C-alpha positions in Angstrom: -26.9 74.8 -17.1 -30.4 74.8 -15.9 -31.4 73.6 -12.4 -34.9 72.7 -11.4 -36.2 73.0 -7.9 -37.4 69.9 -6.2 -39.6 69.6 -3.2 -39.4 66.7 -0.8 -42.5 65.5 0.9 -42.1 64.4 4.4 -44.4 62.5 6.7 -45.7 64.3 9.7 -44.2 63.2 13.0 -46.5 60.7 14.9 -48.1 62.3 17.9 -47.4 60.7 21.4 -51.2 60.3 22.0 -51.5 58.1 18.9 -48.6 55.9 20.1 -50.1 55.6 23.6 -53.5 54.6 22.1 -51.7 52.0 19.8 -49.9 50.6 22.8 -53.0 50.4 24.9 -54.8 48.6 22.1 -51.9 46.0 21.8 -52.0 45.4 25.6 -55.7 44.8 25.6 -55.4 42.4 22.6 -52.7 40.4 24.4 -54.9 40.2 27.5 -57.7 38.8 25.5 -55.7 35.9 24.0 -56.0 33.5 27.0 -59.8 33.9 27.0 -60.0 33.0 23.4 -57.8 30.0 24.0 -60.0 28.8 26.8 -63.1 29.4 24.7 -61.8 27.2 21.9 -60.6 24.3 24.1 -56.9 24.8 23.5 -55.9 24.8 27.1 -58.1 21.9 28.1 -56.9 19.8 25.1 -53.3 20.5 26.0 -53.8 19.6 29.7 -55.7 16.3 28.9 -53.2 15.4 26.1 -50.2 16.0 28.3 -51.7 14.0 31.2 -52.5 11.0 29.0 -49.2 11.2 27.1 -47.2 11.4 30.3 -49.1 8.5 31.8 -48.6 6.3 28.8 -45.2 7.2 27.4 -43.4 9.3 30.1 -42.1 12.8 29.7 -41.7 12.7 25.9 -45.2 11.4 25.6 -46.4 14.3 27.8 -44.8 16.9 25.5 -46.2 15.3 22.3 -49.6 14.7 23.9 -49.8 18.4 24.9 -49.0 19.6 21.4 -51.4 17.2 19.8 -54.1 17.9 22.4 -53.8 21.6 21.9 -54.1 21.3 18.2 -57.1 19.0 18.3 -58.8 21.0 21.0 -58.3 24.3 19.0 -59.5 22.7 15.8 -62.7 21.3 17.4 -63.3 24.5 19.2 -62.9 26.6 16.1 -65.2 24.3 14.1 -67.8 24.4 16.8 -67.5 28.2 17.0 -67.9 28.6 13.3 -71.0 26.3 13.1 -72.5 27.7 16.2 -72.6 24.6 18.2 -72.9 25.5 21.9 -70.6 24.1 24.6 -72.7 22.1 27.0 -70.0 21.6 29.7 -68.4 18.5 30.9 -71.1 16.9 33.0 -74.5 15.9 31.7 -77.1 13.9 33.5 -80.6 12.7 33.2 -83.0 13.9 35.8 -86.3 15.6 36.6 -87.7 18.9 38.0 -89.2 18.7 41.5 -92.3 20.7 42.4 -90.1 23.6 43.5 -88.5 23.9 40.0 -85.1 22.5 41.0 -83.5 20.0 38.7 -82.4 16.8 40.2 -80.1 14.2 38.6 -80.8 10.5 38.8 -77.9 8.5 40.4 
């Protein structure tokens, strides 16, 4: 009976430095999530939807309004981000510049 020698390949053990670096990258990614949510309008959509739903239909309406508002706010924010449409803020007014270069709104 002939026997053949077999060799087994094993993976090298991961170094602790590599695990620490991966953990730090994961922690930074999780910290960046709220900023991305604010940038796309998810949080504002959820707040506004929850307020209006609660006002109209009570607690159940608040929950449904929050979910729908977050979805719509995220979708609009994502489309605006892809198309490059800048966010202009919530308040816009018509006005003029005075001689000192300051902008004044009409009432």
